[in-house]
PyMOL Python script that loads the backbone (N, CA, C, O; Angstrom):
from pymol import cmd

cmd.read_pdbstr("""\
ATOM      1  N   UNK A   1       0.239   0.547 -22.587  1.00  0.00           N
ATOM      2  CA  UNK A   1       0.947  -0.512 -21.774  1.00  0.00           C
ATOM      3  C   UNK A   1       0.411  -1.702 -22.643  1.00  0.00           C
ATOM      4  O   UNK A   1       1.366  -2.336 -23.094  1.00  0.00           O
ATOM      5  N   UNK A   2      -0.731  -2.186 -23.006  1.00  0.00           N
ATOM      6  CA  UNK A   2      -1.420  -3.238 -23.152  1.00  0.00           C
ATOM      7  C   UNK A   2      -1.158  -3.375 -24.774  1.00  0.00           C
ATOM      8  O   UNK A   2      -0.584  -4.273 -25.390  1.00  0.00           O
ATOM      9  N   UNK A   3      -1.739  -2.246 -25.215  1.00  0.00           N
ATOM     10  CA  UNK A   3      -1.472  -2.004 -26.463  1.00  0.00           C
ATOM     11  C   UNK A   3       0.019  -2.927 -27.477  1.00  0.00           C
ATOM     12  O   UNK A   3       0.017  -3.639 -28.481  1.00  0.00           O
ATOM     13  N   UNK A   4       1.444  -2.266 -26.272  1.00  0.00           N
ATOM     14  CA  UNK A   4       2.142  -2.677 -26.559  1.00  0.00           C
ATOM     15  C   UNK A   4       2.805  -4.297 -26.802  1.00  0.00           C
ATOM     16  O   UNK A   4       3.525  -5.046 -27.463  1.00  0.00           O
ATOM     17  N   UNK A   5       1.828  -4.087 -25.590  1.00  0.00           N
ATOM     18  CA  UNK A   5       2.110  -6.100 -24.977  1.00  0.00           C
ATOM     19  C   UNK A   5       1.583  -6.972 -26.269  1.00  0.00           C
ATOM     20  O   UNK A   5       2.117  -7.902 -26.873  1.00  0.00           O
ATOM     21  N   UNK A   6       0.223  -6.249 -26.466  1.00  0.00           N
ATOM     22  CA  UNK A   6      -0.336  -6.842 -27.830  1.00  0.00           C
ATOM     23  C   UNK A   6       0.174  -7.162 -29.206  1.00  0.00           C
ATOM     24  O   UNK A   6      -0.136  -8.102 -29.939  1.00  0.00           O
ATOM     25  N   UNK A   7       1.020  -6.185 -29.399  1.00  0.00           N
ATOM     26  CA  UNK A   7       1.490  -6.272 -30.418  1.00  0.00           C
ATOM     27  C   UNK A   7       2.824  -6.902 -30.374  1.00  0.00           C
ATOM     28  O   UNK A   7       3.196  -7.473 -31.399  1.00  0.00           O
ATOM     29  N   UNK A   8       3.715  -6.884 -29.190  1.00  0.00           N
ATOM     30  CA  UNK A   8       4.722  -8.200 -29.045  1.00  0.00           C
ATOM     31  C   UNK A   8       4.082  -9.054 -29.284  1.00  0.00           C
ATOM     32  O   UNK A   8       4.479  -9.821 -30.160  1.00  0.00           O
ATOM     33  N   UNK A   9       3.024  -9.269 -28.734  1.00  0.00           N
ATOM     34  CA  UNK A   9       2.663 -10.975 -28.500  1.00  0.00           C
ATOM     35  C   UNK A   9       2.268 -11.632 -30.398  1.00  0.00           C
ATOM     36  O   UNK A   9       2.518 -12.791 -30.729  1.00  0.00           O
ATOM     37  N   UNK A  10       1.586 -10.490 -31.455  1.00  0.00           N
ATOM     38  CA  UNK A  10       2.220 -10.539 -32.720  1.00  0.00           C
ATOM     39  C   UNK A  10       3.286 -11.193 -33.249  1.00  0.00           C
ATOM     40  O   UNK A  10       3.321 -12.122 -34.057  1.00  0.00           O
ATOM     41  N   UNK A  11       4.103 -10.630 -32.728  1.00  0.00           N
ATOM     42  CA  UNK A  11       5.547 -10.806 -32.854  1.00  0.00           C
ATOM     43  C   UNK A  11       6.132 -12.264 -32.355  1.00  0.00           C
ATOM     44  O   UNK A  11       6.978 -13.043 -32.793  1.00  0.00           O
ATOM     45  N   UNK A  12       5.476 -12.244 -31.508  1.00  0.00           N
ATOM     46  CA  UNK A  12       6.576 -13.747 -30.550  1.00  0.00           C
ATOM     47  C   UNK A  12       5.338 -14.843 -31.239  1.00  0.00           C
ATOM     48  O   UNK A  12       5.627 -16.038 -31.308  1.00  0.00           O
ATOM     49  N   UNK A  13       4.120 -14.418 -31.677  1.00  0.00           N
ATOM     50  CA  UNK A  13       3.333 -15.438 -32.437  1.00  0.00           C
ATOM     51  C   UNK A  13       3.276 -15.703 -33.970  1.00  0.00           C
ATOM     52  O   UNK A  13       2.575 -16.544 -34.533  1.00  0.00           O
ATOM     53  N   UNK A  14       4.348 -14.625 -34.667  1.00  0.00           N
ATOM     54  CA  UNK A  14       4.303 -14.748 -35.628  1.00  0.00           C
ATOM     55  C   UNK A  14       3.722 -14.352 -37.111  1.00  0.00           C
ATOM     56  O   UNK A  14       4.034 -14.516 -38.291  1.00  0.00           O
ATOM     57  N   UNK A  15       2.800 -13.798 -36.421  1.00  0.00           N
ATOM     58  CA  UNK A  15       1.637 -13.113 -36.905  1.00  0.00           C
ATOM     59  C   UNK A  15       1.881 -12.392 -37.413  1.00  0.00           C
ATOM     60  O   UNK A  15       1.008 -12.244 -38.269  1.00  0.00           O
ATOM     61  N   UNK A  16       3.162 -11.160 -37.580  1.00  0.00           N
ATOM     62  CA  UNK A  16       3.090  -9.964 -38.526  1.00  0.00           C
ATOM     63  C   UNK A  16       4.456  -9.375 -38.492  1.00  0.00           C
ATOM     64  O   UNK A  16       4.708  -9.418 -37.288  1.00  0.00           O
ATOM     65  N   UNK A  17       5.412  -8.891 -39.034  1.00  0.00           N
ATOM     66  CA  UNK A  17       6.798  -8.250 -38.715  1.00  0.00           C
ATOM     67  C   UNK A  17       6.288  -7.006 -38.020  1.00  0.00           C
ATOM     68  O   UNK A  17       5.276  -6.325 -38.181  1.00  0.00           O
ATOM     69  N   UNK A  18       7.314  -6.932 -37.199  1.00  0.00           N
ATOM     70  CA  UNK A  18       7.604  -5.411 -36.376  1.00  0.00           C
ATOM     71  C   UNK A  18       7.208  -4.483 -37.138  1.00  0.00           C
ATOM     72  O   UNK A  18       6.112  -4.010 -36.836  1.00  0.00           O
ATOM     73  N   UNK A  19       7.834  -3.963 -38.218  1.00  0.00           N
ATOM     74  CA  UNK A  19       7.567  -2.665 -39.091  1.00  0.00           C
ATOM     75  C   UNK A  19       5.850  -2.668 -39.684  1.00  0.00           C
ATOM     76  O   UNK A  19       5.422  -1.522 -39.830  1.00  0.00           O
ATOM     77  N   UNK A  20       5.010  -3.600 -39.976  1.00  0.00           N
ATOM     78  CA  UNK A  20       4.162  -4.341 -40.533  1.00  0.00           C
ATOM     79  C   UNK A  20       3.142  -3.842 -39.036  1.00  0.00           C
ATOM     80  O   UNK A  20       2.191  -3.061 -39.030  1.00  0.00           O
ATOM     81  N   UNK A  21       3.588  -4.408 -38.164  1.00  0.00           N
ATOM     82  CA  UNK A  21       2.560  -3.680 -36.919  1.00  0.00           C
ATOM     83  C   UNK A  21       2.679  -1.986 -36.604  1.00  0.00           C
ATOM     84  O   UNK A  21       1.707  -1.275 -36.349  1.00  0.00           O
ATOM     85  N   UNK A  22       3.938  -1.570 -36.676  1.00  0.00           N
ATOM     86  CA  UNK A  22       3.607   0.267 -36.731  1.00  0.00           C
ATOM     87  C   UNK A  22       3.514   0.526 -38.044  1.00  0.00           C
ATOM     88  O   UNK A  22       4.313   1.451 -38.195  1.00  0.00           O
ATOM     89  N   UNK A  23       3.175   0.355 -38.787  1.00  0.00           N
ATOM     90  CA  UNK A  23       2.451   0.721 -39.786  1.00  0.00           C
ATOM     91  C   UNK A  23       1.391   0.547 -39.851  1.00  0.00           C
ATOM     92  O   UNK A  23       0.797   1.515 -40.326  1.00  0.00           O
ATOM     93  N   UNK A  24       0.658  -0.433 -39.542  1.00  0.00           N
ATOM     94  CA  UNK A  24      -1.018  -0.306 -39.524  1.00  0.00           C
ATOM     95  C   UNK A  24      -1.400   0.250 -38.974  1.00  0.00           C
ATOM     96  O   UNK A  24      -2.407   0.933 -39.163  1.00  0.00           O
ATOM     97  N   UNK A  25      -0.354   0.133 -37.538  1.00  0.00           N
ATOM     98  CA  UNK A  25      -1.231   0.964 -36.568  1.00  0.00           C
ATOM     99  C   UNK A  25      -0.778   2.257 -36.615  1.00  0.00           C
ATOM    100  O   UNK A  25      -1.210   2.840 -35.620  1.00  0.00           O
ATOM    101  N   UNK A  26      -0.073   3.024 -37.339  1.00  0.00           N
ATOM    102  CA  UNK A  26      -0.102   4.098 -38.093  1.00  0.00           C
ATOM    103  C   UNK A  26      -1.327   4.859 -38.969  1.00  0.00           C
ATOM    104  O   UNK A  26      -2.087   5.827 -39.000  1.00  0.00           O
ATOM    105  N   UNK A  27      -1.046   4.057 -39.415  1.00  0.00           N
ATOM    106  CA  UNK A  27      -2.116   4.366 -40.538  1.00  0.00           C
ATOM    107  C   UNK A  27      -3.969   4.007 -40.407  1.00  0.00           C
ATOM    108  O   UNK A  27      -4.866   4.335 -41.183  1.00  0.00           O
ATOM    109  N   UNK A  28      -4.027   3.335 -39.299  1.00  0.00           N
ATOM    110  CA  UNK A  28      -5.451   2.916 -39.246  1.00  0.00           C
ATOM    111  C   UNK A  28      -5.302   4.537 -37.844  1.00  0.00           C
ATOM    112  O   UNK A  28      -6.093   5.461 -38.031  1.00  0.00           O
ATOM    113  N   UNK A  29      -4.593   4.620 -36.982  1.00  0.00           N
ATOM    114  CA  UNK A  29      -5.183   5.791 -35.795  1.00  0.00           C
ATOM    115  C   UNK A  29      -4.342   6.735 -35.827  1.00  0.00           C
ATOM    116  O   UNK A  29      -3.915   7.215 -34.777  1.00  0.00           O
ATOM    117  N   UNK A  30      -3.932   7.195 -37.082  1.00  0.00           N
ATOM    118  CA  UNK A  30      -3.339   8.439 -37.697  1.00  0.00           C
ATOM    119  C   UNK A  30      -1.952   8.729 -36.620  1.00  0.00           C
ATOM    120  O   UNK A  30      -1.366   9.798 -36.447  1.00  0.00           O
ATOM    121  N   UNK A  31      -1.640   7.235 -35.911  1.00  0.00           N
ATOM    122  CA  UNK A  31      -0.721   8.469 -34.669  1.00  0.00           C
ATOM    123  C   UNK A  31       1.003   8.433 -35.246  1.00  0.00           C
ATOM    124  O   UNK A  31       1.250   7.597 -36.115  1.00  0.00           O
ATOM    125  N   UNK A  32       1.867   9.111 -34.876  1.00  0.00           N
ATOM    126  CA  UNK A  32       2.800   9.711 -35.268  1.00  0.00           C
ATOM    127  C   UNK A  32       3.747   8.049 -35.253  1.00  0.00           C
ATOM    128  O   UNK A  32       4.112   7.547 -36.316  1.00  0.00           O
ATOM    129  N   UNK A  33       3.960   7.542 -34.221  1.00  0.00           N
ATOM    130  CA  UNK A  33       4.916   6.385 -33.656  1.00  0.00           C
ATOM    131  C   UNK A  33       3.521   4.913 -33.622  1.00  0.00           C
ATOM    132  O   UNK A  33       2.334   4.918 -33.295  1.00  0.00           O
ATOM    133  N   UNK A  34       4.493   3.784 -34.158  1.00  0.00           N
ATOM    134  CA  UNK A  34       3.613   2.586 -34.128  1.00  0.00           C
ATOM    135  C   UNK A  34       3.747   2.009 -32.173  1.00  0.00           C
ATOM    136  O   UNK A  34       3.902   3.012 -31.477  1.00  0.00           O
ATOM    137  N   UNK A  35       3.722   1.123 -31.603  1.00  0.00           N
ATOM    138  CA  UNK A  35       3.389   0.643 -30.539  1.00  0.00           C
ATOM    139  C   UNK A  35       4.766  -0.255 -30.456  1.00  0.00           C
ATOM    140  O   UNK A  35       5.112  -0.677 -29.353  1.00  0.00           O
ATOM    141  N   UNK A  36       5.510  -0.529 -31.567  1.00  0.00           N
ATOM    142  CA  UNK A  36       7.019  -0.656 -30.827  1.00  0.00           C
ATOM    143  C   UNK A  36       7.696   0.367 -30.928  1.00  0.00           C
ATOM    144  O   UNK A  36       8.745   0.424 -30.285  1.00  0.00           O
ATOM    145  N   UNK A  37       7.347   1.331 -31.655  1.00  0.00           N
ATOM    146  CA  UNK A  37       8.582   2.295 -31.927  1.00  0.00           C
ATOM    147  C   UNK A  37       8.250   3.064 -30.246  1.00  0.00           C
ATOM    148  O   UNK A  37       9.046   3.226 -29.321  1.00  0.00           O
ATOM    149  N   UNK A  38       6.943   3.382 -30.321  1.00  0.00           N
ATOM    150  CA  UNK A  38       6.793   3.657 -28.558  1.00  0.00           C
ATOM    151  C   UNK A  38       7.126   3.093 -27.776  1.00  0.00           C
ATOM    152  O   UNK A  38       7.454   3.746 -26.785  1.00  0.00           O
ATOM    153  N   UNK A  39       7.291   1.251 -27.671  1.00  0.00           N
ATOM    154  CA  UNK A  39       8.063   0.684 -26.574  1.00  0.00           C
ATOM    155  C   UNK A  39       9.571   1.502 -26.371  1.00  0.00           C
ATOM    156  O   UNK A  39      10.051   1.980 -25.343  1.00  0.00           O
ATOM    157  N   UNK A  40      10.171   1.463 -27.908  1.00  0.00           N
ATOM    158  CA  UNK A  40      12.153   1.435 -27.804  1.00  0.00           C
ATOM    159  C   UNK A  40      11.993   2.928 -27.119  1.00  0.00           C
ATOM    160  O   UNK A  40      12.707   3.059 -26.125  1.00  0.00           O
ATOM    161  N   UNK A  41      11.325   3.886 -27.404  1.00  0.00           N
ATOM    162  CA  UNK A  41      11.430   5.230 -26.204  1.00  0.00           C
ATOM    163  C   UNK A  41      10.931   4.930 -25.422  1.00  0.00           C
ATOM    164  O   UNK A  41      11.745   5.372 -24.611  1.00  0.00           O
ATOM    165  N   UNK A  42      10.100   4.444 -24.745  1.00  0.00           N
ATOM    166  CA  UNK A  42       9.518   4.255 -23.198  1.00  0.00           C
ATOM    167  C   UNK A  42      10.931   2.971 -22.696  1.00  0.00           C
ATOM    168  O   UNK A  42      11.468   3.206 -21.614  1.00  0.00           O
ATOM    169  N   UNK A  43      11.292   2.073 -23.268  1.00  0.00           N
ATOM    170  CA  UNK A  43      12.140   1.281 -22.631  1.00  0.00           C
ATOM    171  C   UNK A  43      11.449   0.292 -22.423  1.00  0.00           C
ATOM    172  O   UNK A  43      10.432   0.312 -21.729  1.00  0.00           O
ATOM    173  N   UNK A  44      12.119  -1.163 -23.258  1.00  0.00           N
ATOM    174  CA  UNK A  44      11.441  -2.513 -22.928  1.00  0.00           C
ATOM    175  C   UNK A  44      11.208  -2.776 -21.127  1.00  0.00           C
ATOM    176  O   UNK A  44      10.236  -3.165 -20.480  1.00  0.00           O
ATOM    177  N   UNK A  45      12.671  -2.335 -20.715  1.00  0.00           N
ATOM    178  CA  UNK A  45      12.292  -2.583 -18.866  1.00  0.00           C
ATOM    179  C   UNK A  45      11.345  -2.373 -18.837  1.00  0.00           C
ATOM    180  O   UNK A  45      10.363  -3.115 -18.874  1.00  0.00           O
ATOM    181  N   UNK A  46      11.448  -1.158 -18.753  1.00  0.00           N
ATOM    182  CA  UNK A  46      10.235  -0.138 -18.023  1.00  0.00           C
ATOM    183  C   UNK A  46       8.192  -0.681 -18.720  1.00  0.00           C
ATOM    184  O   UNK A  46       7.188  -0.305 -18.116  1.00  0.00           O
ATOM    185  N   UNK A  47       8.158  -1.366 -19.724  1.00  0.00           N
ATOM    186  CA  UNK A  47       7.191  -2.077 -20.434  1.00  0.00           C
ATOM    187  C   UNK A  47       6.986  -3.047 -19.081  1.00  0.00           C
ATOM    188  O   UNK A  47       6.371  -2.893 -18.026  1.00  0.00           O
ATOM    189  N   UNK A  48       7.779  -4.087 -19.620  1.00  0.00           N
ATOM    190  CA  UNK A  48       8.206  -4.864 -18.538  1.00  0.00           C
ATOM    191  C   UNK A  48       7.487  -4.954 -17.214  1.00  0.00           C
ATOM    192  O   UNK A  48       6.397  -5.483 -16.994  1.00  0.00           O
ATOM    193  N   UNK A  49       8.191  -4.421 -16.483  1.00  0.00           N
ATOM    194  CA  UNK A  49       8.214  -3.938 -15.108  1.00  0.00           C
ATOM    195  C   UNK A  49       6.773  -3.044 -15.425  1.00  0.00           C
ATOM    196  O   UNK A  49       6.281  -3.970 -14.780  1.00  0.00           O
ATOM    197  N   UNK A  50       6.141  -2.554 -15.623  1.00  0.00           N
ATOM    198  CA  UNK A  50       4.856  -2.092 -15.648  1.00  0.00           C
ATOM    199  C   UNK A  50       3.930  -3.349 -15.631  1.00  0.00           C
ATOM    200  O   UNK A  50       3.214  -3.545 -14.649  1.00  0.00           O
ATOM    201  N   UNK A  51       3.927  -4.160 -16.637  1.00  0.00           N
ATOM    202  CA  UNK A  51       3.455  -4.818 -16.976  1.00  0.00           C
ATOM    203  C   UNK A  51       3.100  -6.551 -15.891  1.00  0.00           C
ATOM    204  O   UNK A  51       2.136  -7.313 -15.969  1.00  0.00           O
ATOM    205  N   UNK A  52       4.284  -6.616 -15.026  1.00  0.00           N
ATOM    206  CA  UNK A  52       4.512  -7.583 -14.228  1.00  0.00           C
ATOM    207  C   UNK A  52       3.359  -6.752 -13.228  1.00  0.00           C
ATOM    208  O   UNK A  52       2.296  -7.263 -12.876  1.00  0.00           O
ATOM    209  N   UNK A  53       3.767  -5.499 -12.892  1.00  0.00           N
ATOM    210  CA  UNK A  53       3.217  -5.225 -11.822  1.00  0.00           C
ATOM    211  C   UNK A  53       1.591  -5.258 -11.995  1.00  0.00           C
ATOM    212  O   UNK A  53       0.876  -5.934 -11.255  1.00  0.00           O
ATOM    213  N   UNK A  54       1.268  -4.733 -12.685  1.00  0.00           N
ATOM    214  CA  UNK A  54      -0.238  -4.751 -13.087  1.00  0.00           C
ATOM    215  C   UNK A  54      -0.843  -6.447 -12.831  1.00  0.00           C
ATOM    216  O   UNK A  54      -1.963  -6.830 -12.496  1.00  0.00           O
ATOM    217  N   UNK A  55       0.411  -7.221 -13.144  1.00  0.00           N
ATOM    218  CA  UNK A  55      -0.182  -8.362 -13.598  1.00  0.00           C
ATOM    219  C   UNK A  55      -0.525  -9.458 -11.933  1.00  0.00           C
ATOM    220  O   UNK A  55      -1.366 -10.271 -11.552  1.00  0.00           O
ATOM    221  N   UNK A  56       1.038  -8.641 -11.271  1.00  0.00           N
ATOM    222  CA  UNK A  56       0.649  -9.377 -10.075  1.00  0.00           C
ATOM    223  C   UNK A  56      -0.594  -8.512  -9.050  1.00  0.00           C
ATOM    224  O   UNK A  56      -1.189  -8.965  -8.072  1.00  0.00           O
ATOM    225  N   UNK A  57      -0.687  -7.436  -9.542  1.00  0.00           N
ATOM    226  CA  UNK A  57      -2.468  -6.870  -8.448  1.00  0.00           C
ATOM    227  C   UNK A  57      -3.460  -7.538  -8.916  1.00  0.00           C
ATOM    228  O   UNK A  57      -4.177  -8.102  -8.090  1.00  0.00           O
ATOM    229  N   UNK A  58      -3.752  -7.654 -10.230  1.00  0.00           N
ATOM    230  CA  UNK A  58      -4.915  -8.217 -10.022  1.00  0.00           C
ATOM    231  C   UNK A  58      -4.830  -9.660 -10.632  1.00  0.00           C
ATOM    232  O   UNK A  58      -5.868 -10.242 -10.318  1.00  0.00           O
ATOM    233  N   UNK A  59      -3.900 -10.587 -11.483  1.00  0.00           N
ATOM    234  CA  UNK A  59      -3.816 -11.584 -11.433  1.00  0.00           C
ATOM    235  C   UNK A  59      -5.053 -11.594 -12.730  1.00  0.00           C
ATOM    236  O   UNK A  59      -5.704 -12.613 -12.965  1.00  0.00           O
ATOM    237  N   UNK A  60      -5.188 -10.680 -13.275  1.00  0.00           N
ATOM    238  CA  UNK A  60      -5.509 -10.494 -14.583  1.00  0.00           C
ATOM    239  C   UNK A  60      -4.668 -11.220 -15.862  1.00  0.00           C
ATOM    240  O   UNK A  60      -3.658 -10.582 -16.159  1.00  0.00           O
ATOM    241  N   UNK A  61      -4.934 -12.635 -16.805  1.00  0.00           N
ATOM    242  CA  UNK A  61      -3.892 -12.652 -17.725  1.00  0.00           C
ATOM    243  C   UNK A  61      -3.618 -11.745 -18.973  1.00  0.00           C
ATOM    244  O   UNK A  61      -2.742 -11.900 -19.823  1.00  0.00           O
ATOM    245  N   UNK A  62      -4.330 -11.008 -18.908  1.00  0.00           N
ATOM    246  CA  UNK A  62      -4.524  -9.583 -19.493  1.00  0.00           C
ATOM    247  C   UNK A  62      -2.924  -8.863 -19.755  1.00  0.00           C
ATOM    248  O   UNK A  62      -2.134  -8.382 -20.568  1.00  0.00           O
ATOM    249  N   UNK A  63      -3.182  -9.217 -18.422  1.00  0.00           N
ATOM    250  CA  UNK A  63      -1.848  -8.457 -18.336  1.00  0.00           C
ATOM    251  C   UNK A  63      -0.279  -9.039 -17.936  1.00  0.00           C
ATOM    252  O   UNK A  63       0.522  -8.455 -17.208  1.00  0.00           O
ATOM    253  N   UNK A  64      -0.111 -10.128 -18.503  1.00  0.00           N
ATOM    254  CA  UNK A  64       0.612 -11.348 -18.470  1.00  0.00           C
ATOM    255  C   UNK A  64       1.428 -10.693 -19.897  1.00  0.00           C
ATOM    256  O   UNK A  64       1.023 -10.649 -21.059  1.00  0.00           O
ATOM    257  N   UNK A  65       2.911 -10.151 -19.213  1.00  0.00           N
ATOM    258  CA  UNK A  65       3.930 -10.129 -20.213  1.00  0.00           C
ATOM    259  C   UNK A  65       4.113 -11.072 -21.426  1.00  0.00           C
ATOM    260  O   UNK A  65       3.466 -12.119 -21.386  1.00  0.00           O
ATOM    261  N   UNK A  66       4.848 -10.864 -22.422  1.00  0.00           N
ATOM    262  CA  UNK A  66       4.672 -11.693 -23.847  1.00  0.00           C
ATOM    263  C   UNK A  66       6.473 -12.238 -23.466  1.00  0.00           C
ATOM    264  O   UNK A  66       7.449 -11.578 -23.107  1.00  0.00           O
ATOM    265  N   UNK A  67       6.296 -13.709 -23.748  1.00  0.00           N
ATOM    266  CA  UNK A  67       7.862 -13.826 -23.331  1.00  0.00           C
ATOM    267  C   UNK A  67       8.697 -13.079 -24.520  1.00  0.00           C
ATOM    268  O   UNK A  67       9.729 -12.498 -24.184  1.00  0.00           O
ATOM    269  N   UNK A  68       8.310 -13.064 -25.872  1.00  0.00           N
ATOM    270  CA  UNK A  68       9.448 -12.283 -26.614  1.00  0.00           C
ATOM    271  C   UNK A  68       9.426 -10.744 -26.027  1.00  0.00           C
ATOM    272  O   UNK A  68      10.055  -9.888 -26.650  1.00  0.00           O
ATOM    273  N   UNK A  69       8.920 -10.492 -25.187  1.00  0.00           N
ATOM    274  CA  UNK A  69       9.373  -9.194 -24.228  1.00  0.00           C
ATOM    275  C   UNK A  69      10.267  -9.273 -23.329  1.00  0.00           C
ATOM    276  O   UNK A  69      11.212  -8.490 -23.233  1.00  0.00           O
ATOM    277  N   UNK A  70      10.043 -10.249 -22.574  1.00  0.00           N
ATOM    278  CA  UNK A  70      10.776 -10.781 -21.260  1.00  0.00           C
ATOM    279  C   UNK A  70      12.345 -11.211 -22.286  1.00  0.00           C
ATOM    280  O   UNK A  70      13.361 -10.986 -21.629  1.00  0.00           O
ATOM    281  N   UNK A  71      12.567 -11.649 -23.420  1.00  0.00           N
ATOM    282  CA  UNK A  71      14.075 -12.112 -23.770  1.00  0.00           C
ATOM    283  C   UNK A  71      14.353 -10.470 -24.513  1.00  0.00           C
ATOM    284  O   UNK A  71      15.456  -9.930 -24.604  1.00  0.00           O
ATOM    285  N   UNK A  72      13.487 -10.092 -24.824  1.00  0.00           N
ATOM    286  CA  UNK A  72      14.273  -8.610 -25.666  1.00  0.00           C
ATOM    287  C   UNK A  72      15.240  -8.356 -24.167  1.00  0.00           C
ATOM    288  O   UNK A  72      16.422  -8.680 -24.062  1.00  0.00           O
ATOM    289  N   UNK A  73      14.643  -7.886 -23.389  1.00  0.00           N
ATOM    290  CA  UNK A  73      15.103  -7.379 -22.442  1.00  0.00           C
ATOM    291  C   UNK A  73      15.560  -7.769 -21.339  1.00  0.00           C
ATOM    292  O   UNK A  73      15.653  -7.013 -20.372  1.00  0.00           O
ATOM    293  N   UNK A  74      15.969  -9.205 -21.321  1.00  0.00           N
ATOM    294  CA  UNK A  74      17.338 -10.147 -20.877  1.00  0.00           C
ATOM    295  C   UNK A  74      18.178  -9.590 -21.481  1.00  0.00           C
ATOM    296  O   UNK A  74      18.944  -8.841 -20.875  1.00  0.00           O
ATOM    297  N   UNK A  75      18.325  -9.832 -23.215  1.00  0.00           N
ATOM    298  CA  UNK A  75      19.217  -9.389 -23.906  1.00  0.00           C
ATOM    299  C   UNK A  75      19.549  -8.523 -24.272  1.00  0.00           C
ATOM    300  O   UNK A  75      20.486  -8.611 -25.066  1.00  0.00           O
ATOM    301  N   UNK A  76      19.094  -7.353 -23.995  1.00  0.00           N
ATOM    302  CA  UNK A  76      18.563  -5.754 -23.897  1.00  0.00           C
ATOM    303  C   UNK A  76      19.469  -5.283 -25.180  1.00  0.00           C
ATOM    304  O   UNK A  76      20.515  -4.735 -25.529  1.00  0.00           O
ATOM    305  N   UNK A  77      18.048  -6.029 -25.686  1.00  0.00           N
ATOM    306  CA  UNK A  77      17.942  -5.538 -27.134  1.00  0.00           C
ATOM    307  C   UNK A  77      16.084  -4.233 -27.560  1.00  0.00           C
ATOM    308  O   UNK A  77      14.982  -3.981 -27.072  1.00  0.00           O
ATOM    309  N   UNK A  78      16.894  -3.898 -28.660  1.00  0.00           N
ATOM    310  CA  UNK A  78      15.194  -2.856 -28.926  1.00  0.00           C
ATOM    311  C   UNK A  78      14.563  -3.611 -30.258  1.00  0.00           C
ATOM    312  O   UNK A  78      14.973  -4.735 -30.551  1.00  0.00           O
ATOM    313  N   UNK A  79      14.071  -3.291 -30.646  1.00  0.00           N
ATOM    314  CA  UNK A  79      13.086  -3.181 -31.772  1.00  0.00           C
ATOM    315  C   UNK A  79      14.045  -2.239 -33.153  1.00  0.00           C
ATOM    316  O   UNK A  79      14.559  -1.128 -33.281  1.00  0.00           O
ATOM    317  N   UNK A  80      13.872  -3.448 -33.953  1.00  0.00           N
ATOM    318  CA  UNK A  80      14.630  -2.739 -35.386  1.00  0.00           C
ATOM    319  C   UNK A  80      14.208  -1.174 -35.785  1.00  0.00           C
ATOM    320  O   UNK A  80      14.706  -0.633 -36.772  1.00  0.00           O
TER     321      UNK A  80
END
""", "prot")
cmd.dss("prot")
cmd.show_as("cartoon", "prot")
cmd.util.cbc("prot")
cmd.orient("prot")
């Protein structure tokens, strides 16, 4: 969940586009799917809930869900 959240923060902060994040992740780690593709498979709502539980439990900012993730879940969207 943390990798996915960090990937979403990259989009939120306009560091990279979704396709670039997934492409770099796949080429560097030899995974079949990037973190944003994986997020679509898991479900953005599930990821958000998981991060909220971690954040509420540990109060550690590294578990704070990306504001973009919250917006995507609220809008019922997925990554392209």
